[in-house]
C-alpha positions in Angstrom: 59.1 -1.1 71.2 57.1 0.9 73.7 57.2 -0.8 77.1 56.0 1.5 79.9 52.4 2.0 80.9 52.7 5.7 80.1 55.1 6.4 77.2 56.8 9.2 75.4 56.2 9.2 71.7 58.9 11.0 69.7 58.1 12.6 66.4 61.2 13.6 64.3 60.3 16.1 61.6 63.7 16.8 60.0 66.3 14.7 58.3 68.9 15.5 55.6 69.0 13.9 52.2 71.5 14.7 49.5 71.8 13.4 45.9 68.4 11.7 46.2 67.0 12.6 42.8 70.0 11.4 40.9 69.7 7.9 42.5 66.2 7.2 41.5 66.7 6.1 37.9 70.4 5.2 37.9 71.6 1.7 38.4 75.1 1.5 39.8 77.7 -1.0 38.5 77.3 -3.2 41.6 73.6 -4.1 40.7 72.4 -6.2 37.8 69.0 -6.3 36.2 67.6 -8.8 33.8 64.2 -9.9 32.6 63.1 -13.6 33.1 59.7 -14.4 31.6 58.7 -10.7 31.9 59.9 -10.5 35.5 62.6 -7.9 36.3 65.3 -9.2 38.6 67.5 -6.6 40.4 70.5 -8.1 42.2 72.8 -5.9 44.3 76.2 -7.2 45.4 76.9 -4.3 47.8 75.3 -1.0 48.9 75.5 1.7 46.3 76.2 4.4 48.9 79.3 2.6 50.1 80.4 3.1 53.8 79.0 6.7 54.1 75.2 7.3 53.8 74.2 10.6 52.3 71.0 10.4 54.4 70.7 10.9 58.1 68.0 11.3 60.7 68.5 14.0 63.3 69.5 12.8 66.8 67.2 15.3 68.5 63.5 15.5 67.7 62.0 18.8 66.6 58.7 17.8 68.1 57.9 15.5 71.1 54.4 14.4 72.0 53.8 12.4 75.1 54.8 12.7 78.7 54.4 10.7 81.9 53.9 14.0 83.8 51.3 16.7 83.6 48.3 16.9 81.4 46.4 13.7 80.7 46.1 14.7 77.1 49.9 14.1 76.8 49.7 10.6 78.3 50.2 7.9 75.6 49.8 4.3 76.4 50.4 1.4 73.9 50.7 3.5 70.8 49.6 1.5 67.8 50.2 3.9 64.9 50.9 7.5 64.1 50.3 9.7 61.0 51.1 13.2 59.9 48.2 15.1 58.2 48.7 17.5 55.2 48.5 20.6 57.5 51.1 19.2 59.9 48.7 17.8 62.6 49.7 14.5 64.1 47.2 11.7 64.7 48.1 9.0 67.2 46.4 5.6 67.8 46.4 5.4 71.6 45.4 1.8 71.8 45.7 1.6 75.6 42.7 4.0 76.0 40.9 3.0 72.7 41.1 6.5 71.3 42.7 8.4 68.5 44.5 11.5 69.7 44.9 14.5 67.4 47.6 17.1 68.0 48.3 20.3 66.1 51.7 20.9 64.3 53.2 22.2 67.6 52.1 19.2 69.7 49.2 20.7 71.4 46.3 18.3 72.0 43.2 19.2 70.0 40.7 16.4 70.4 40.1 12.7 70.9 38.2 10.4 68.6 36.4 7.3 69.7 36.2 5.5 73.1 36.0 2.0 74.5 33.0 0.1 73.2 31.4 -1.8 70.3 29.1 0.9 69.0 29.6 3.3 66.0 33.0 5.1 66.2 34.1 3.0 69.2 37.0 0.7 69.6 38.2 -2.4 71.4 41.7 -2.6 70.0 42.6 0.1 67.4 46.0 -0.7 65.9 46.6 0.8 62.4 45.6 4.0 60.7 45.7 5.5 57.2 45.0 8.9 55.8 43.3 9.5 52.4 41.7 12.3 50.5 41.5 15.6 52.5 42.9 13.8 55.5 40.0 11.4 55.9 41.1 8.8 58.5 40.6 5.1 58.5 41.4 3.0 61.6 41.5 -0.8 61.8 40.2 -2.5 65.0 41.7 -6.0 65.3 39.2 -7.2 68.0 36.1 -5.9 66.3 37.5 -6.9 62.9 36.4 -3.7 61.2 37.5 -0.4 59.7 36.2 2.9 61.1 36.3 5.9 58.8 36.3 9.5 60.0 35.7 12.3 57.4 37.9 15.4 56.9 36.0 17.2 59.7 36.8 14.3 62.0 33.1 13.2 62.2 32.2 9.5 61.9 31.7 8.7 58.2 31.1 4.9 58.2 32.0 1.6 59.7 33.2 -1.2 57.5 33.2 -5.0 58.4 35.6 -7.2 56.5 34.2 -10.2 54.7 35.5 -13.6 55.8 37.7 -15.5 53.3 37.1 -19.2 52.6 37.4 -20.6 56.1 40.4 -18.5 57.2 40.9 -17.0 60.6 39.6 -13.4 60.8 41.4 -11.2 58.3 43.8 -8.4 59.3 44.2 -5.1 57.3 48.0 -4.6 56.7 48.0 -1.5 54.5 46.0 0.8 52.3 46.3 0.5 48.5 46.3 3.7 46.5 42.9 3.2 44.9 41.0 3.0 48.2 41.3 -0.8 48.3 42.9 -2.8 51.1 45.9 -5.1 51.6 44.8 -7.9 53.9 46.5 -10.8 55.6 44.6 -14.0 56.4 45.7 -17.3 58.0 44.4 -20.5 56.4 44.2 -23.0 59.2 46.2 -26.3 58.9 44.4 -29.5 58.3 45.9 -31.0 61.5 45.7 -29.6 65.0 48.5 -28.8 67.4 50.8 -31.7 68.5 54.0 -32.1 70.4 57.1 -30.8 68.8 57.3 -28.7 65.7 54.0 -28.2 63.8 52.3 -25.6 61.6 49.2 -23.7 62.5 48.4 -22.7 59.0 49.4 -20.8 55.8 49.6 -17.0 55.5 48.0 -15.5 52.4 48.0 -11.9 51.3 44.7 -10.7 49.7 43.2 -7.7 48.0 39.9 -6.4 49.4 37.6 -3.8 47.8 36.9 -0.4 49.5 33.7 -1.9 50.7 35.5 -4.8 52.5 34.8 -7.5 50.0 37.4 -10.1 48.9 38.8 -9.5 45.4 41.8 -11.7 44.8 44.8 -13.4 46.3 48.1 -11.6 45.8 50.6 -14.1 47.3 51.0 -17.1 49.6 53.8 -16.3 52.0 54.3 -19.6 53.7 53.4 -21.7 56.8 53.6 -20.5 60.4 55.4 -22.9 62.7 54.9 -23.4 66.4 56.2 -25.7 69.1 53.9 -28.0 71.1 54.6 -29.1 74.6 53.0 -30.9 77.5 52.2 -28.7 80.5 50.8 -30.4 83.6 47.7 -32.3 82.4 47.2 -30.5 79.1 49.0 -29.7 75.9 50.0 -26.2 75.0 52.0 -24.5 72.2 54.1 -21.4 71.6 55.9 -19.8 68.6 59.3 -21.1 67.6 62.0 -18.8 69.0 62.8 -15.8 66.8 60.0 -16.5 64.4 58.2 -13.5 62.9 54.7 -12.8 64.1 53.7 -11.5 60.7 55.6 -11.7 57.4 57.1 -8.4 56.1 54.5 -6.8 53.8 54.1 -3.3 52.5 52.1 -1.4 49.8 53.6 1.2 47.5 52.2 3.2 44.7 53.6 0.7 42.2 52.4 -2.5 43.8 52.8 -4.7 46.9 56.1 -5.8 48.4 56.1 -9.3 49.9 58.8 -11.3 51.7 59.4 -14.0 54.3 62.3 -12.2 56.0 64.5 -15.3 56.1 66.4 -14.6 52.9 67.7 -11.4 51.2 64.8 -11.3 48.7 61.7 -9.1 48.3 59.1 -9.7 45.7 57.2 -6.9 44.1 53.7 -7.8 42.9 50.9 -6.1 41.1 47.6 -5.9 43.1 46.3 -8.6 40.8 49.0 -10.9 42.2 51.3 -10.9 39.2 55.0 -11.0 40.0 56.7 -8.0 38.4 60.1 -7.7 40.1 62.4 -9.6 42.4 64.8 -7.6 44.6 67.9 -9.5 45.8 71.0 -8.4 47.7 74.0 -10.1 49.4 73.7 -10.6 53.1 74.4 -13.7 55.3 72.1 -14.5 58.2 73.3 -14.7 61.8 73.6 -18.3 63.0 71.8 -19.2 66.2 74.7 -20.3 68.4 74.8 -21.3 72.1 75.4 -17.7 73.1 72.1 -16.6 71.4 70.2 -19.6 72.8 71.5 -18.7 76.3 70.4 -15.1 76.0 67.0 -16.2 74.8 66.5 -18.6 77.8 67.7 -15.9 80.2 65.2 -13.4 78.8 62.3 -15.9 79.2 63.2 -16.4 82.9 63.3 -12.7 83.7 65.6 -11.5 86.5 65.6 -15.0 88.1 64.0 -13.8 91.4 60.7 -15.6 90.7 61.6 -19.2 91.4 58.3 -20.6 90.2 58.6 -18.8 86.9 62.2 -20.1 86.5 61.1 -23.7 87.1 58.2 -23.4 84.6 60.3 -21.8 81.9 63.1 -24.4 82.4 60.6 -27.1 82.0 59.0 -25.6 78.9 62.3 -25.0 77.2 63.4 -28.6 77.5 63.7 -29.9 74.0 62.7 -26.7 72.4 63.8 -26.5 68.8 65.7 -23.4 67.7 66.1 -22.3 64.1 69.5 -22.5 62.5 69.6 -18.8 61.8 67.9 -15.5 62.8 65.6 -13.8 60.3 67.4 -11.2 58.2 64.6 -8.6 58.5 61.2 -8.2 60.0 59.3 -5.3 58.4 58.9 -3.3 55.2 58.0 0.3 54.8 57.6 2.4 51.6 58.3 6.1 52.1 56.6 9.1 50.4 59.1 9.1 47.5 58.8 5.4 46.8 62.0 4.2 48.5 61.7 0.8 50.2 62.9 0.6 53.8 63.7 -2.9 55.2 64.0 -3.2 58.9 66.8 -5.5 60.0 65.8 -8.2 62.5 67.1 -7.7 66.1 66.5 -10.2 69.0 64.3 -8.9 71.8 67.2 -7.9 74.0 68.7 -5.6 71.4 67.1 -2.2 71.7 67.8 -0.5 68.4 66.4 -0.2 64.9 68.5 -0.6 61.7 67.1 -0.2 58.2 68.4 -1.0 54.7 67.1 1.4 52.0 66.4 0.4 48.4 65.7 2.8 45.5 62.4 2.9 43.6 64.3 0.9 40.9 65.1 -1.8 43.5 68.8 -1.0 44.0 70.3 -1.6 47.4 71.5 1.9 48.5 72.7 1.4 52.1 71.9 1.8 55.8 71.2 5.4 57.0 72.0 6.1 60.7 68.9 6.1 62.8 68.6 7.0 66.5 68.4 3.8 68.5 65.3 4.8 70.4 63.3 5.8 67.3 60.4 3.4 66.4 59.7 4.4 62.8 56.1 4.3 61.6 56.0 6.8 58.7 58.7 8.5 56.5 57.8 11.6 54.5 59.9 13.7 52.1 61.5 15.6 55.0 60.4 14.0 58.2 60.2 10.7 60.1 57.5 9.7 62.6 
């Protein structure tokens, strides 16, 4: 997580990988596969790599973009996304300034795209970015609820507004599908409003939209989102259940869409039509939320304790707060350039590191490659990590 107002964004363009090709189509003895009603089930008992991972990410970056000192073109604030173009250029969604910053392969700033505003090519809250044919760039703005497309020459090509979906809250683009269509998340509101204690705000559905921003079909229903209602002064308020995921783990690959809840060791692979094609399972026990974890959560909410007013408010709000029995197992999915599925293990907010499980394109659990603790992974190519 990037916390400071002016941040350094690290781009790692080298990693080692051995024996990758032989693992793609081989299924080790610790994984079983069977078909049930046409659905492939791949179950792994233990990582195929064993204790030593043949993959590693270099501890030192070969390219670093962003600095709190010097030229303003190197100042990055609230980075939303980052992508590497076919010629080595790096595009960064600098959400804090509502601009897209483009750097050459050596990290030299070339140009900015967009600015703050509601007009063509402008942004209020750019967050995600995708590259397509000849490095055309598409950026999703969550506030304006639209996609902004820049052509290969970085000129504005078009602006695309997403169609609403059957009374849902405004849809959010999650990923790009290989055929120019879009993977979209929407929240269907609950029939009842907020109340005291545990309640649901709605159901998350994953949808397919056309390249023109029109709804095509539902891919999956992920499940309800729970919150906790409480009384504050003369009004009622609500907040997320502790350790709940803001968004379900979802990712698009060349062979379909990966969908999960993050609470169990299971990922579903679905066709873009919504048909379930594969279930990936592995053996992993969740961490129980004991008194030590609850205490750390409360301490984090209170800050350093020097603000007495904040401490009293937080203590009041935490009274009777319901904790889940276990932490989520994982919180994000990412498909790399070679079709491997990366699953980011869940870490509480006070743990400053990233850990990833890797699964082969066949769904076999391979293991956990070592990753530098301060590296926030956004894209994985054949020989680089951003």
